[in-house]
C-alpha positions as CSV (number, residue, x, y, z in Angstrom):
1,M,196.0,95.9,85.4
2,K,192.9,93.9,84.5
3,K,190.3,95.6,82.4
4,S,187.6,95.6,85.1
5,E,190.0,97.1,87.6
6,R,191.1,99.8,85.1
7,L,187.5,100.7,84.4
8,N,186.9,101.1,88.2
9,Q,190.0,103.2,88.6
10,E,188.8,105.3,85.6
11,L,185.4,105.9,87.2
12,I,187.1,107.0,90.4
13,F,189.6,109.2,88.5
14,L,186.8,111.0,86.6
15,S,184.4,111.3,89.6
16,T,185.9,114.7,90.6
17,K,186.2,116.2,87.2
18,H,183.8,118.4,85.2
19,V,185.5,117.9,81.8
20,F,188.3,115.6,80.5
21,Q,190.2,114.8,77.3
22,L,191.0,111.5,75.8
23,H,194.7,112.3,76.5
24,D,193.9,112.4,80.3
25,L,193.0,108.7,80.3
26,M,195.9,107.8,78.0
27,T,198.4,109.5,80.3
28,E,196.9,108.5,83.7
29,F,196.5,104.8,82.8
30,N,199.2,104.4,80.2
31,I,196.9,103.1,77.5
32,S,196.6,103.7,73.8
33,K,194.1,106.0,72.1
34,R,192.2,103.0,70.8
35,T,192.0,101.4,74.3
36,A,190.9,104.8,75.8
37,L,188.1,105.1,73.2
38,R,186.9,101.6,74.0
39,D,187.0,102.4,77.8
40,I,185.0,105.6,77.4
41,A,182.3,103.6,75.4
42,E,182.2,101.0,78.3
43,L,182.1,103.7,80.9
44,E,179.1,105.2,79.3
45,T,177.4,101.8,79.3
46,L,178.2,101.5,83.0
47,G,176.3,104.8,83.7
48,L,178.9,107.6,83.4
49,P,176.9,110.6,82.2
50,F,178.7,112.9,79.8
51,Y,178.3,114.7,76.5
52,V,180.9,115.4,73.8
53,E,181.7,119.0,72.8
54,N,183.9,119.6,69.7
55,G,186.3,122.4,69.1
56,R,189.5,123.8,70.6
57,H,188.1,123.8,74.2
58,G,185.9,120.8,73.7
59,G,186.2,117.3,75.2
60,Y,184.1,115.0,77.3
61,H,181.9,117.1,79.7
62,L,180.6,115.2,82.7
63,I,177.0,115.8,83.8
64,S,176.6,116.6,87.5
65,Q,174.7,114.0,89.4
66,K,173.8,113.4,93.0
67,L,173.8,109.6,92.9
68,L,177.1,107.7,93.0
69,M,178.4,106.2,89.8
70,P,178.5,102.4,89.9
71,I,181.8,101.0,91.2
72,Y,182.5,97.3,90.8
73,F,184.4,95.2,93.3
74,N,186.3,92.0,92.8
75,E,185.7,88.9,95.0
76,E,188.3,89.8,97.6
77,E,187.1,93.3,97.9
78,I,183.5,92.2,98.5
79,R,184.6,89.7,101.2
80,A,186.6,92.5,102.9
81,I,183.5,94.9,102.8
82,F,181.3,92.3,104.4
83,F,183.9,91.3,107.0
84,A,184.2,95.0,107.9
85,L,180.4,95.3,108.4
86,E,180.5,92.1,110.5
87,A,183.3,93.5,112.7
88,L,181.4,96.9,113.2
89,N,178.3,94.9,114.2
90,S,179.7,94.7,117.7
91,L,179.2,98.4,118.1
92,S,175.6,98.5,119.3
93,S,175.8,102.3,119.3
94,T,177.2,104.4,116.4
95,P,176.8,108.0,115.1
96,F,174.7,106.5,112.3
97,K,171.0,105.7,112.3
98,K,171.2,102.6,110.1
99,S,172.3,99.4,111.7
100,Y,175.1,97.4,110.2
101,P,172.9,94.2,109.9
102,Q,170.4,96.2,107.8
103,I,173.2,97.5,105.5
104,R,174.5,94.0,105.2
105,Q,171.1,92.6,104.3
106,K,170.6,95.2,101.6
107,L,174.0,94.7,100.0
108,L,173.6,90.9,100.1
109,A,170.2,91.1,98.3
110,T,171.9,92.8,95.3
111,M,174.1,89.8,94.7
112,P,173.7,86.5,92.8
113,V,172.7,83.5,95.0
114,A,176.1,81.9,94.5
115,Q,177.9,85.0,95.7
116,Q,175.6,85.3,98.7
117,A,176.5,81.7,99.6
118,D,180.2,82.5,99.4
119,I,179.9,85.6,101.7
120,T,177.9,83.6,104.2
121,K,180.5,80.8,104.2
122,V,183.3,83.3,104.8
123,L,181.5,85.0,107.7
124,D,180.7,81.6,109.3
125,V,184.4,80.7,109.6
126,I,186.1,84.1,110.1
127,H,185.2,86.1,113.2
128,Y,186.1,89.4,114.8
129,Y,185.7,90.0,118.5
130,N,185.8,93.4,120.1
131,V,184.5,95.1,123.3
132,A,180.9,96.2,122.8
133,P,179.9,99.6,124.2
134,I,179.6,99.4,128.0
135,N,177.0,102.2,128.1
136,A,175.3,103.1,124.8
137,P,175.3,106.9,124.4
138,A,172.2,108.5,123.0
139,N,173.8,111.6,121.4
140,L,176.4,110.3,118.9
141,A,174.6,111.5,115.9
142,S,174.2,115.0,117.4
143,I,177.9,115.1,118.3
144,T,178.9,114.1,114.8
145,Q,176.6,116.8,113.3
146,A,178.1,119.4,115.6
147,I,181.6,118.4,114.5
148,L,180.8,118.4,110.7
149,E,178.9,121.7,110.9
150,N,181.4,123.3,113.2
151,K,178.8,124.2,115.8
152,I,178.9,124.7,119.6
153,V,176.9,122.4,121.9
154,T,175.4,123.0,125.3
155,V,175.7,119.9,127.4
156,T,175.4,118.6,130.9
157,Y,178.4,116.4,131.9
158,T,177.7,114.0,134.7
159,Q,180.8,112.0,135.3
160,Y,181.6,113.8,138.5
161,T,179.5,116.6,139.8
162,P,176.9,117.4,137.1
163,E,177.6,120.7,135.4
164,T,176.3,122.4,132.3
165,T,178.8,124.0,129.9
166,Q,179.4,124.9,126.3
167,L,181.8,122.8,124.2
168,Q,183.2,123.0,120.7
169,I,183.9,119.3,119.8
170,Y,186.9,118.4,117.7
171,E,186.7,114.6,117.3
172,L,184.8,111.5,118.3
173,F,186.5,108.2,118.9
174,Y,185.8,104.7,120.3
175,R,188.2,103.0,122.7
176,N,187.8,99.8,124.7
177,G,184.1,99.8,124.9
178,I,183.6,103.6,125.4
179,W,182.8,106.4,123.1
180,F,184.9,109.6,123.8
181,C,185.1,113.1,122.3
182,S,187.8,115.7,122.5
183,A,186.5,119.2,122.9
184,Y,187.3,122.7,124.1
185,D,185.3,124.1,127.0
186,L,184.4,127.6,126.0
187,Q,183.4,128.7,129.5
188,K,186.4,127.2,131.3
189,K,188.9,127.9,128.5
190,H,190.1,124.3,128.9
191,W,190.7,121.4,126.6
192,G,189.4,118.0,127.7
193,T,188.4,114.4,126.8
194,Y,184.8,113.5,127.6
195,R,182.9,110.2,127.9
196,C,179.9,110.5,125.7
197,D,177.8,108.3,128.0
198,Y,178.2,110.9,130.6
199,M,177.0,113.7,128.3
200,T,173.2,114.4,128.7
201,E,170.8,117.1,127.6
202,L,173.1,117.9,124.6
203,A,171.8,120.6,122.3
204,I,173.4,122.1,119.2
205,D,173.6,125.9,119.3
206,H,172.5,126.8,115.7
207,A,172.3,130.5,116.5
208,H,176.0,131.1,117.0
209,T,179.0,130.5,114.7
210,A,181.7,128.2,116.2
211,T,184.7,130.0,117.8
212,Y,187.4,128.0,116.3
213,S,188.2,126.3,112.9
214,Q,189.1,122.6,112.8
215,A,192.8,123.6,112.3
216,E,192.7,125.9,115.3
217,L,191.1,123.2,117.4
218,S,193.8,120.8,116.3
219,Q,196.5,123.3,117.4
220,L,194.7,123.8,120.8
221,Q,194.8,120.0,121.3
222,Q,198.5,119.8,120.5
223,D,199.3,122.8,122.8
224,Y,197.3,121.2,125.6
225,E,199.0,117.8,125.3
226,Q,202.4,119.4,125.4
227,Q,201.6,121.6,128.5
228,Y,199.3,119.2,130.4
229,H,201.4,116.1,130.2
230,D,204.5,117.4,131.9
231,I,205.8,114.5,133.9
232,P,208.0,112.2,131.7
233,F,208.0,108.4,132.4
234,K,209.8,105.3,131.0
235,C,208.9,101.7,131.6
236,R,210.7,98.5,130.4
237,L,208.6,95.7,128.9
238,T,209.0,92.0,128.3
239,A,208.1,90.6,124.9
240,F,204.6,89.7,126.3
241,G,204.4,93.2,127.8
242,K,204.9,94.7,124.3
243,E,201.9,92.6,123.2
244,L,199.8,93.9,126.1
245,F,200.8,97.5,125.2
246,L,199.9,97.0,121.5
247,K,196.4,95.7,122.6
248,N,195.8,98.7,124.9
249,N,197.5,102.0,124.9
250,Y,196.8,105.8,125.1
251,P,197.8,108.9,123.2
252,N,200.1,110.1,125.9
253,M,202.5,107.1,125.5
254,T,204.5,105.5,122.7
255,L,206.4,102.3,122.2
256,E,210.2,102.5,121.7
257,T,212.8,99.9,121.1
258,I,216.2,100.6,122.6
259,D,219.0,98.0,122.2
260,Q,216.3,95.5,121.1
261,V,214.3,96.1,124.3
262,P,210.8,97.5,124.2
263,Y,209.9,100.5,126.4
264,I,206.8,102.6,127.0
265,T,207.8,106.2,127.0
266,G,205.7,109.4,127.3
267,S,204.4,111.8,129.9
268,Y,201.4,112.3,132.2
269,N,199.9,114.9,134.5
270,Q,199.9,114.8,138.3
271,E,196.1,114.3,138.1
272,E,196.6,111.2,136.1
273,L,198.9,109.4,138.6
274,A,196.2,107.0,139.8
275,Y,195.2,106.2,136.2
276,M,198.8,105.5,135.2
277,T,199.2,103.3,138.2
278,H,196.1,101.3,137.4
279,Y,197.2,101.0,133.8
280,L,200.6,99.6,134.7
281,I,199.3,97.2,137.2
282,T,197.5,95.4,134.3
283,F,201.0,94.4,132.9
284,D,201.7,92.3,136.0
285,E,205.4,91.1,136.0
286,H,205.8,92.2,132.4
287,V,206.7,95.9,133.2
288,T,209.4,97.6,135.1
289,I,209.1,101.3,135.9
290,E,212.4,103.1,135.4
291,Y,211.3,106.6,136.3
292,P,209.9,108.8,137.8
293,E,210.1,107.7,141.5
294,Q,206.6,108.9,142.3
295,L,205.2,106.4,139.7
296,K,207.3,103.6,141.2
297,N,206.1,104.4,144.7
298,S,202.5,104.6,143.6
299,Y,202.8,101.3,141.8
300,L,204.3,99.6,144.8
301,Q,201.7,101.0,147.1
302,Q,199.0,99.6,144.9
303,L,200.6,96.2,144.9
304,Q,200.8,96.3,148.7
305,T,197.1,97.1,148.8
306,I,196.3,94.1,146.6
307,I,198.5,91.8,148.6
308,A,196.9,93.0,151.9
309,R,193.5,91.8,150.7
310,Y,194.8,88.2,150.8
311,Q,196.5,88.3,154.2
């Protein structure tokens, strides 16, 4: 391990400690006492705040601080960070107030001119394309706050008939241009997945403690998935069908390889028959439904409807 990389790893290793001994560095990084002493001197120069206490229970005592200690990145790591920021720039709506271009500008300003030119050159020739949010939700920051603080939210959901309810939100995720959240409806006693762009008038209830812990919400989600998705299905794919699946799939389905042939397996609920049919239609001739019969019939009926439009 290079010296610069070792110093970085030592900073990270010590970041969660209140006190450490010279032996800790020697053992963790397999270095000599002399090298450990030199590293400690350089860590102090880099900004690691500590004081030395002698005696039987002495050692290096770290001083608590709110600011992050400086961490140094090599050239490839810096390129990776800026590429990630460039990729995330396609998300016009995020749970965070600061925009990614603003963060990129600040980071770039801290670098030497030559390094700025290198980053700019990399981003000019390497691109990442993704689906931008179709409708930008206005409440992502509040949803994130409610999850982190384990709070209940009162919200009006407008996807179908508008209704106001109370949710305890478990997670927030982005898929194919849409922000979703998984939550437990405390009034209906029902688990669900909600589109964030259909959630309006969202307010965090600061007066009441959340009903469930994160672990309990996770278990509720698992129980729901097992009970709700009760109709098993299996579909054979071509090689290109496998590529299509890897580009777009859902939690209720998995990819299996049986005798070197790719299959989609999983289960769905009766209410999801139309969605399953629509999803499989996108595979065109690269999917063959093996079971159940109702999914086959629904798929064929949809194909006939499409054909009828051109007759």
